[in-house]
C-alpha positions in Angstrom: 0.1 -0.2 0.2 2.7 2.4 0.6 4.2 1.6 -2.9 1.0 2.4 -4.0 0.4 5.7 -2.3 4.0 7.0 -3.0 3.1 6.1 -6.5 0.2 8.2 -6.9 1.5 11.2 -5.1 4.4 10.8 -7.5 2.4 10.7 -10.8 0.2 13.6 -9.3 3.3 16.0 -8.6 4.7 15.0 -12.2 0.9 16.1 -13.8 0.8 19.3 -11.4 4.4 20.2 -12.4 4.3 19.5 -16.0 1.0 21.7 -16.4 2.8 24.7 -14.5 5.7 24.6 -16.6 3.9 24.1 -20.0 1.7 27.2 -19.0 4.6 28.9 -17.0 3.8 32.1 -18.8 -0.5 32.5 -17.3 0.9 31.0 -13.8 3.5 34.1 -13.7 1.5 36.7 -15.3 0.5 39.4 -12.6 -3.1 40.1 -12.3 -5.1 42.1 -9.5 -8.0 40.7 -8.2 -11.3 43.6 -7.9 -14.2 43.5 -5.1 -17.1 45.5 -5.4 -19.4 45.6 -2.8 -21.2 48.9 -3.5 -20.0 49.9 0.0 -16.9 48.9 -0.5 -14.5 47.9 -3.2 -11.4 46.1 -2.7 -8.3 45.9 -5.2 -5.6 43.3 -4.9 -2.1 44.2 -5.4 -0.8 42.6 -8.6 0.2 39.0 -7.9 1.3 36.2 -10.0 -1.9 34.1 -11.0 0.1 31.2 -9.7 -0.7 33.0 -5.9 -4.0 33.3 -6.5 -4.6 29.7 -7.5 -2.7 28.7 -4.7 -4.8 31.0 -2.2 -8.3 29.6 -3.8 -6.3 25.9 -3.0 -5.6 26.7 0.5 -9.5 27.9 1.1 -11.2 25.1 -0.1 -8.7 22.5 2.1 -9.4 24.9 5.2 -13.4 24.7 3.9 -13.3 21.1 3.3 -11.5 20.3 7.0 -14.0 22.7 8.9 -16.9 21.5 6.9 -16.4 17.6 8.0 -15.5 18.7 11.1 -18.8 18.2 12.7 -19.6 14.8 11.1 -15.9 14.0 12.8 -17.4 14.5 16.1 -20.3 12.7 16.1 -18.5 9.4 14.4 -16.0 9.9 17.6 -19.2 10.0 20.1 -20.9 7.0 18.0 -17.6 4.9 18.5 -17.6 6.1 22.2 -21.1 4.6 22.6 -20.4 1.5 20.7 -17.4 0.5 22.4 -19.5 1.1 26.1 -22.2 -1.3 24.3 -19.4 -3.7 23.5 -18.0 -4.0 27.3 -21.3 -4.3 28.3 -22.3 -7.0 26.3 -18.9 -8.8 26.9 -19.8 -8.2 31.0 -22.8 -9.9 30.4 -21.6 -12.5 27.9 -18.9 -13.3 30.8 -21.7 -13.2 33.8 -23.7 -16.0 31.5 -20.8 -18.4 30.9 -19.9 -18.1 34.7 -23.9 -18.6 35.2 -23.4 -21.8 32.3 -20.5 -23.4 34.2 -22.1 -23.3 37.8 -25.0 -25.4 36.6 -23.2 -27.5 34.8 -20.8 -28.4 37.3 -23.7 -28.9 39.5 -26.6 -30.7 37.5 -28.0 -32.8 40.3 -30.0 -29.3 41.5 -32.9 -28.6 39.6 -33.2 -24.9 40.1 -35.4 -23.2 37.8 -33.7 -19.3 37.5 -35.6 -16.5 35.9 -33.5 -14.6 33.2 -33.0 -10.7 33.8 -33.8 -9.0 30.5 -33.0 -5.7 31.4 -29.0 -7.2 31.4 -29.4 -7.4 27.9 -30.0 -3.8 27.3 -27.1 -1.8 26.4 -26.3 1.1 28.8 -27.6 4.6 27.7 
């Protein structure tokens, strides 16, 4: 898997490099971006187009990171809940195995045991 990632990243970087060098004149030409909000007008200084592309790329990476942040917190919370449920179920299984061993070791006793169904519910 490491080799596949390395090859994939290498191919991607080579393609980006080829794109940059074939369009070097465009990326190095200086442009200014203007914003006109009727009450505010702003014009950036002359910067190479590559700087604008890089800025938009960084903005997109940050936007996608923060957009997925809430979902990651929800997933962590669900994982904690499921881990607690697993621990509870493992404890219930261990209790039932001990009870089975106790009953198997003493078959002469004909004790009726009522099942407690509340132990099978996950803890909230």
